[in-house]
N, CA, C and O of each residue as an XYZ file, in Angstrom:
392
protein
N      67.831     17.654    -38.210
C      67.085     18.745    -38.811
C      67.333     20.051    -38.055
O      67.477     21.108    -38.670
N      67.383     19.981    -36.743
C      67.587     21.171    -35.916
C      68.917     21.843    -36.250
O      69.023     23.070    -36.250
N      69.933     21.017    -36.536
C      71.264     21.555    -36.805
C      71.340     22.274    -38.149
O      72.259     23.063    -38.374
N      70.403     22.017    -39.030
C      70.404     22.635    -40.353
C      69.135     23.439    -40.605
O      68.721     23.607    -41.752
N      68.527     23.928    -39.554
C      67.258     24.644    -39.660
C      67.369     25.900    -40.521
O      66.435     26.226    -41.253
N      68.475     26.596    -40.446
C      68.644     27.819    -41.230
C      68.654     27.504    -42.720
O      67.988     28.188    -43.498
N      69.394     26.489    -43.127
C      69.429     26.103    -44.542
C      68.059     25.666    -45.032
O      67.638     26.045    -46.124
N      67.367     24.878    -44.238
C      66.039     24.394    -44.617
C      65.074     25.569    -44.760
O      64.317     25.631    -45.729
N      65.094     26.487    -43.818
C      64.191     27.642    -43.866
C      64.487     28.522    -45.074
O      63.560     28.971    -45.749
N      65.753     28.772    -45.356
C      66.107     29.614    -46.497
C      65.754     28.937    -47.816
O      65.282     29.597    -48.741
N      65.976     27.634    -47.914
C      65.595     26.928    -49.136
C      64.082     26.954    -49.326
O      63.602     27.148    -50.443
N      63.333     26.762    -48.253
C      61.871     26.793    -48.342
C      61.384     28.174    -48.777
O      60.473     28.276    -49.598
N      61.978     29.232    -48.239
C      61.601     30.590    -48.646
C      61.947     30.840    -50.109
O      61.181     31.474    -50.834
N      63.109     30.337    -50.543
C      63.489     30.478    -51.952
C      62.491     29.754    -52.852
O      62.015     30.318    -53.837
N      62.178     28.507    -52.511
C      61.253     27.717    -53.327
C      59.876     28.374    -53.392
O      59.256     28.422    -54.454
N      59.403     28.875    -52.261
C      58.101     29.539    -52.225
C      58.109     30.807    -53.077
O      57.204     31.013    -53.886
N      59.111     31.649    -52.905
C      59.147     32.905    -53.655
C      59.334     32.660    -55.149
O      58.735     33.361    -55.965
N      60.153     31.680    -55.519
C      60.362     31.383    -56.939
C      59.083     30.819    -57.562
O      58.750     31.143    -58.702
N      58.375     29.980    -56.816
C      57.109     29.422    -57.310
C      56.064     30.517    -57.500
O      55.371     30.553    -58.516
N      55.955     31.409    -56.518
C      54.992     32.509    -56.630
C      55.354     33.442    -57.778
O      54.473     33.929    -58.487
N      56.642     33.691    -57.964
C      57.097     34.516    -59.086
C      56.728     33.847    -60.412
O      56.270     34.513    -61.341
N      56.929     32.544    -60.496
C      56.613     31.807    -61.719
C      55.125     31.882    -62.043
O      54.748     32.197    -63.172
N      54.288     31.597    -61.063
C      52.841     31.602    -61.300
C      52.311     33.005    -61.593
O      51.510     33.192    -62.508
N      52.760     33.986    -60.815
C      52.312     35.359    -61.037
C      52.806     35.922    -62.356
O      52.057     36.596    -63.063
N      54.060     35.652    -62.693
C      54.614     36.113    -63.965
C      53.915     35.482    -65.152
O      53.689     36.135    -66.170
N      53.577     34.216    -65.019
C      52.860     33.510    -66.090
C      51.491     34.139    -66.322
O      51.106     34.386    -67.465
N      50.764     34.396    -65.253
C      49.436     35.009    -65.379
C      49.532     36.401    -66.003
O      48.746     36.746    -66.885
N      50.490     37.193    -65.546
C      50.652     38.550    -66.092
C      51.073     38.511    -67.561
O      50.571     39.285    -68.377
N      51.990     37.615    -67.890
C      52.454     37.487    -69.272
C      51.300     37.115    -70.196
O      51.153     37.691    -71.274
N      50.480     36.151    -69.775
C      49.333     35.746    -70.593
C      48.318     36.870    -70.737
O      47.727     37.040    -71.804
N      48.113     37.635    -69.678
C      47.189     38.768    -69.746
C      47.687     39.793    -70.771
O      46.901     40.319    -71.558
N      48.980     40.070    -70.758
C      49.541     41.016    -71.725
C      49.473     40.469    -73.150
O      49.234     41.214    -74.100
N      49.684     39.171    -73.286
C      49.588     38.556    -74.608
C      48.186     38.748    -75.194
O      48.041     39.128    -76.356
N      47.168     38.485    -74.390
C      45.778     38.604    -74.846
C      45.440     40.061    -75.154
O      44.763     40.340    -76.145
N      45.902     40.992    -74.320
C      45.623     42.412    -74.542
C      46.226     42.910    -75.852
O      45.689     43.828    -76.473
N      47.321     42.319    -76.269
C      47.988     42.750    -77.492
C      47.675     41.836    -78.680
O      48.395     41.840    -79.678
N      46.607     41.061    -78.569
C      46.163     40.239    -79.685
C      46.857     38.899    -79.817
O      46.640     38.190    -80.800
N      47.672     38.541    -78.869
C      48.355     37.251    -78.912
C      47.552     36.178    -78.211
O      46.452     36.423    -77.716
N      48.111     35.004    -78.178
C      47.436     33.908    -77.479
C      48.232     33.530    -76.236
O      49.454     33.683    -76.214
N      47.559     33.043    -75.210
C      48.250     32.643    -73.979
C      49.228     31.494    -74.236
O      49.059     30.715    -75.174
N      50.238     31.407    -73.395
C      51.231     30.337    -73.509
C      51.130     29.430    -72.287
O      50.594     29.823    -71.251
N      51.644     28.232    -72.419
C      51.642     27.289    -71.297
C      52.663     27.726    -70.252
O      53.538     28.549    -70.525
N      52.540     27.171    -69.072
C      53.497     27.476    -68.008
C      54.906     27.065    -68.423
O      55.865     27.795    -68.170
N      55.036     25.908    -69.056
C      56.349     25.445    -69.512
C      56.943     26.410    -70.534
O      58.128     26.736    -70.466
N      56.123     26.869    -71.481
C      56.602     27.821    -72.488
C      57.043     29.123    -71.834
O      58.035     29.723    -72.248
N      56.312     29.561    -70.817
C      56.696     30.791    -70.123
C      58.016     30.616    -69.375
O      58.886     31.484    -69.438
N      58.165     29.487    -68.664
C      59.383     29.249    -67.874
C      60.609     29.118    -68.770
O      61.718     29.436    -68.342
N      60.433     28.665    -69.982
C      61.568     28.531    -70.898
C      61.765     29.773    -71.766
O      62.636     29.784    -72.636
N      60.974     30.806    -71.543
C      61.096     32.027    -72.342
C      62.151     32.966    -71.761
O      62.483     32.903    -70.578
N      62.659     33.825    -72.616
C      63.640     34.816    -72.165
C      63.001     35.834    -71.226
O      63.672     36.370    -70.345
N      61.712     36.103    -71.407
C      60.998     37.054    -70.532
C      61.031     36.600    -69.076
O      61.283     37.399    -68.175
N      60.776     35.320    -68.855
C      60.786     34.786    -67.491
C      62.168     34.938    -66.859
O      62.280     35.397    -65.722
N      63.201     34.563    -67.573
C      64.554     34.615    -67.009
C      65.038     36.049    -66.859
O      65.816     36.344    -65.953
N      64.588     36.948    -67.736
C      64.917     38.357    -67.572
C      64.288     38.897    -66.291
O      64.944     39.590    -65.513
N      63.008     38.573    -66.079
C      62.333     39.005    -64.851
C      63.041     38.455    -63.619
O      63.228     39.165    -62.631
N      63.427     37.206    -63.684
C      64.070     36.565    -62.531
C      65.410     37.209    -62.209
O      65.719     37.464    -61.045
N      66.200     37.471    -63.236
C      67.526     38.033    -62.987
C      67.472     39.511    -62.619
O      68.388     40.015    -61.969
N      66.429     40.205    -63.018
C      66.316     41.629    -62.729
C      65.559     41.929    -61.443
O      65.348     43.094    -61.107
N      65.159     40.915    -60.739
C      64.378     41.122    -59.522
C      65.319     41.474    -58.367
O      65.596     40.639    -57.506
N      65.795     42.693    -58.357
C      66.784     43.114    -57.357
C      66.220     43.112    -55.949
O      66.964     42.971    -54.979
N      64.909     43.267    -55.833
C      64.311     43.274    -54.506
C      64.490     41.936    -53.804
O      64.605     41.885    -52.579
N      64.514     40.858    -54.571
C      64.684     39.543    -53.954
C      66.062     39.410    -53.314
O      66.221     38.688    -52.330
N      67.056     40.100    -53.865
C      68.388     40.057    -53.262
C      68.366     40.701    -51.879
O      68.960     40.180    -50.935
N      67.686     41.821    -51.765
C      67.588     42.463    -50.461
C      66.794     41.599    -49.490
O      67.136     41.514    -48.310
N      65.743     40.963    -49.978
C      64.952     40.068    -49.143
C      65.800     38.900    -48.647
O      65.704     38.509    -47.484
N      66.624     38.348    -49.525
C      67.466     37.214    -49.136
C      68.473     37.616    -48.067
O      68.685     36.880    -47.104
N      69.086     38.766    -48.230
C      70.064     39.228    -47.239
C      69.378     39.511    -45.909
O      69.890     39.147    -44.851
N      68.224     40.157    -45.965
C      67.472     40.425    -44.734
C      67.043     39.132    -44.056
O      67.138     39.003    -42.835
N      66.571     38.175    -44.851
C      66.146     36.896    -44.281
C      67.319     36.178    -43.631
O      67.175     35.620    -42.544
N      68.472     36.184    -44.277
C      69.647     35.533    -43.703
C      70.044     36.200    -42.393
O      70.375     35.519    -41.422
N      70.013     37.509    -42.363
C      70.386     38.218    -41.136
C      69.390     37.954    -40.012
O      69.790     37.680    -38.880
N      68.106     38.033    -40.314
C      67.092     37.847    -39.273
C      66.968     36.391    -38.836
O      66.894     36.107    -37.640
N      66.945     35.474    -39.788
C      66.823     34.065    -39.428
C      68.092     33.548    -38.764
O      68.038     32.622    -37.954
N      69.230     34.139    -39.101
C      70.487     33.742    -38.471
C      70.524     34.054    -36.987
O      71.298     33.449    -36.245
N      69.704     34.982    -36.549
C      69.621     35.306    -35.128
C      68.840     34.232    -34.381
O      69.132     33.948    -33.219
N      67.853     33.638    -35.036
C      66.953     32.695    -34.378
C      67.336     31.244    -34.632
O      67.345     30.433    -33.706
N      67.655     30.907    -35.886
C      67.932     29.522    -36.251
C      69.426     29.230    -36.192
O      70.239     30.146    -36.069
N      69.782     27.955    -36.281
C      71.178     27.536    -36.162
C      71.592     26.731    -37.380
O      70.774     26.056    -38.005
N      72.876     26.812    -37.708
C      73.435     26.074    -38.836
C      74.825     25.590    -38.458
O      75.713     26.394    -38.176
N      75.014     24.270    -38.451
C      76.318     23.688    -38.113
C      77.370     24.184    -39.101
O      77.121     24.244    -40.305
N      78.535     24.535    -38.590
C      79.706     24.966    -39.351
C      79.513     26.308    -40.066
O      80.252     26.609    -41.004
N      78.556     27.102    -39.653
C      78.363     28.417    -40.251
C      78.918     29.483    -39.315
O      78.581     29.489    -38.131
N      79.765     30.388    -39.818
C      80.296     31.446    -38.960
C      79.232     32.473    -38.565
O      79.410     33.195    -37.584
N      78.124     32.547    -39.321
C      77.068     33.503    -39.009
C      76.092     32.987    -37.965
O      75.374     33.773    -37.347
N      76.058     31.682    -37.762
C      75.088     31.077    -36.856
C      75.617     31.047    -35.433
O      76.824     31.014    -35.192
N      74.671     31.059    -34.494
C      75.084     30.848    -33.111
C      75.396     29.363    -32.929
O      74.945     28.550    -33.736
N      76.143     28.987    -31.911
C      76.518     27.585    -31.725
C      75.294     26.672    -31.624
O      74.321     26.992    -30.941
N      75.359     25.542    -32.309
C      74.230     24.617    -32.359
C      73.912     24.052    -30.984
O      72.741     23.920    -30.628
N      74.926     23.720    -30.214
C      74.713     23.066    -28.921
C      74.349     24.036    -27.801
O      73.906     23.602    -26.737
N      74.525     25.327    -28.015
C      74.258     26.308    -26.961
C      72.757     26.489    -26.751
O      71.982     26.497    -27.708
N      72.364     26.631    -25.512
C      70.956     26.867    -25.180
C      70.558     28.282    -25.586
O      71.405     29.168    -25.699
N      69.260     28.483    -25.803
C      68.778     29.820    -26.166
C      69.153     30.852    -25.105
O      69.467     31.996    -25.433
N      69.119     30.453    -23.845
C      69.447     31.390    -22.768
C      70.914     31.808    -22.805
O      71.259     32.877    -22.302
N      71.779     30.989    -23.388
C      73.206     31.315    -23.465
C      73.540     32.213    -24.653
O      74.555     32.909    -24.628
N      72.714     32.209    -25.682
C      73.053     32.948    -26.897
C      72.382     34.312    -26.996
O      72.763     35.124    -27.840
N      71.406     34.575    -26.164
C      70.720     35.864    -26.187
C      71.451     36.891    -25.346
O      72.319     36.549    -24.543
N      71.097     38.146    -25.536
C      71.703     39.191    -24.708
C      70.809     39.449    -23.503
O      69.587     39.322    -23.584
N      71.424     39.807    -22.399
C      70.641     40.039    -21.181
C      70.584     41.497    -20.822
O      69.964     41.863    -19.823
């Protein structure tokens, strides 16, 4: 697990952000539906709608967050066979600057 900590952390952040986007988008979509005289939709109906996928693909801020997370977490965590990661076997004292 230690050798793949960067991948695990990035996947967990992706899963968390995508889940929060799904739940928040669903609530907002249903609120707008009711305000305009429509009826609320199920979570499954929202996730399979074009509105959900449009929101997901247009969320440019998440791209910047992902790049920032990779850069910052790459300084602290390690990933075997990654050119961006510090060596897995090296001690923290060997990889930091003095």
